[in-house]
C-alpha positions, -999 to 999 in steps of 0.1 A, spaced: 120 74 311 114 48 284 79 59 272 77 54 234 71 84 211 36 70 208 25 37 224 21 8 200 -13 0 187 -31 -26 209 -19 -39 242 -7 -74 233 25 -82 252 23 -51 274 26 -66 308 15 -48 340 39 -34 365 26 -26 399 41 1 421 28 11 455 24 48 465 9 44 500 7 81 509 -20 98 529 -3 132 531 -30 149 511 -59 141 534 -72 156 566 -75 133 596 -108 115 598 -110 122 635 -87 140 660 -57 118 668 -62 94 638 -47 92 604 -64 85 570 -64 47 564 -61 49 526 -23 43 530 -34 6 534 -51 5 500 -21 -11 483 -15 -37 510 -51 -47 510 -54 -52 473 -21 -71 473 -34 -92 502 -63 -101 480 -39 -114 453 -42 -85 428 -6 -87 416 -5 -124 409 -41 -125 395 -32 -100 367 2 -115 361 19 -83 370 56 -76 378 60 -64 414 80 -32 415 78 -25 452 69 7 470 77 44 472 72 50 509 61 85 520 73 107 548 54 104 581 19 118 582 14 148 605 -21 163 608 -8 194 625 20 201 599 9 233 582 34 253 560 37 290 562 28 290 525 -5 274 532 -3 237 524 -9 209 549 21 186 548 34 209 520 71 203 523 67 165 527 44 165 497 69 183 475 96 158 485 73 128 480 60 141 446 95 144 433 106 110 445 75 93 432 79 110 399 114 96 396 102 61 403 72 63 379 95 76 352 119 47 357 91 21 356 74 32 323 85 13 292 70 6 258 64 -30 266 46 -24 299 15 -7 315 19 8 349 -5 4 379 2 27 408 -16 18 440 -23 47 464 -27 63 488 -48 94 484 -53 115 453 -23 136 457 -2 108 443 -15 119 409 9 148 409 40 125 409 26 104 382 18 133 359 51 151 366 69 119 354 50 121 321 54 159 318 92 154 317 88 135 285 61 154 266 24 162 264 0 136 279 -37 136 285 -56 126 317 -88 106 322 -100 116 356 -125 91 371 -137 106 403 -169 116 421 -153 150 428 -136 174 405 -108 180 431 -106 214 416 -104 236 447 -78 263 445 -71 297 459 -90 314 432 -123 297 439 -123 285 476 -111 296 510 -109 259 520 -75 250 505 -47 232 522 -53 195 517 -39 184 484 -61 153 479 -91 176 473 -71 199 451 -51 175 430 -66 183 396 -63 221 403 -26 215 413 -18 193 383 -32 220 360 -10 246 376 -34 263 401 -17 267 435 16 274 451 45 270 427 65 250 452 41 222 445 27 230 410 59 240 393 85 213 402 112 213 376 97 245 361 72 221 344 39 238 353 13 226 343 18 189 346 -12 185 323 -29 211 302 -66 221 308 -75 210 272 -60 176 277 -81 167 308 -113 147 307 -135 141 338 -158 111 342 -183 102 369 -183 135 387 -213 141 409 -240 165 396 -237 187 428 -199 193 425 -191 229 433 -167 234 404 -187 223 374 -196 258 363 -159 268 364 -149 237 345 -174 245 318 -159 280 314 -123 268 311 -134 245 293 -125 210 308 -150 184 294 -167 163 319 -194 136 321 -216 135 352 -223 103 370 -261 107 367 -258 110 329 -241 76 325 -249 51 353 -272 24 339 -266 37 304 -235 18 291 -209 42 305 -181 23 288 -193 37 254 -193 72 268 -158 70 283 -144 55 251 -158 86 233 -142 109 259 -108 92 255 -109 95 218 -115 133 222 -80 138 237 -59 157 213 -39 136 189 -9 158 198 -8 140 232 17 111 233 -7 91 254 -29 94 284 -29 85 321 -60 73 341 -68 84 376 -93 62 395 -107 75 428 -127 47 442 -154 71 455 -166 72 419 -184 39 428 -218 43 444 -217 40 482 -242 12 481 -213 -9 470 -182 9 482 -186 32 512 -151 28 526 -138 60 511 -130 95 525 -162 112 512 -189 88 500 -219 100 482 -241 94 452 -252 89 426 -222 68 416 -214 41 391 -218 5 400 -187 -15 406 -193 -35 374 -197 -3 354 -164 10 368 -147 -23 359 -161 -19 324 -150 17 321 -115 10 333 -113 -20 310 -120 1 280 -94 27 289 -65 3 297 -70 -14 264 -68 18 244 -37 22 222 -26 53 239 -31 42 275 1 45 296 -8 39 332 -34 40 360 -34 51 396 -60 39 422 -67 60 452 -89 67 483 -102 33 493 -98 31 531 -96 -4 546 -101 10 581 -137 17 570 -142 -19 557 -139 -40 589 -150 -73 574 -129 -68 542 -158 -75 519 -155 -42 500 -118 -47 495 -123 -81 481 -150 -68 457 -128 -40 446 -100 -63 439 -122 -86 419 -134 -56 398 -99 -45 391 -88 -80 381 -117 -80 357 -107 -46 343 -70 -52 341 -69 -89 332 
C-alpha cells in the first residue's frame, strides 16, 4: 500500500479514484425469494455520470461471491465464509489503490464492505473512522441475540467484536480502535447509544445537528481523532439522509439530515488534510423506480466531492 506516513496538507492535486464493491452479502433478503438491491448502487451512480463529473480515475470493480439468503455458517454468520473471502480480496484491492496523490471512493454495496476498507488501512498503521450512519451498526454477541447479518454489525466487527474468522483476518483485530471511531448522524432511538457512551465512542445524534450547521459539528468531530492516527476513513450509509428525501434504503427512518446537509458534511471531511478515502453504501435502486432519488444522490455526491 502506498499510503504516505501522513497525508500532505490540503487536497490540491489529489485526484479521485473510484472502485466498485457491489456486495450485498451482509444484508438479509427484503422479501422471500429476493436479494437486496444495493448491489446496484455503484452502477446507478456511474450511470448518472458520477465518475466523469468528479474527474475520477475509474479503477473497476471487486465483484463479490453469489448472494445466498439461506447460507448460514455453523459459526453463526450469514454468508460468513463468502464474506471472509470477499473482505480479504477487497482489502487487497483497496490497499493497491491508495496512494499519496489520490483519494479513494469505494461504491457499495452494503455496509459490510467497510471491513475490507479498514483492513487495508490496518495493515499499514493506525487510522481513524468517521462513521456517517443513521444506525450505530454495533450489534454483537455481547449485546444482542439478533446477530448474523454483517451489514447491521459492521462497526462492532471492525472494532473486534464477533467471530475471529471475520474480525481477526491477518491477526489484525481490531481493524480500528474504539478510541479512533466517531459516529455522526445516528438516530436518537438507536439501541446501542448507552453502550457506546460507556466504551466510550463519541457520537453526534441526528436530532442534535440537522438544521444547525452540521458541517461545523462534523469538522470538530474529525479534529478530535487522535493525532497518532495516520489519517481517517469516512463511511457513508445513505440512510443517514432523512427519508423525506432518500427512502430507497434498507431501513429508512428519521429524523435524518437533509441531502444538502450530508453533501456539506462529506465535503468538509474529504477536504481535511488527513482524509484518505470514503465508502458509500446501502442505497437500493430497486426501491427507486423512477430513478429520481439516485439522480439526487449523485448530484449531492458530485457537490461534495467536486
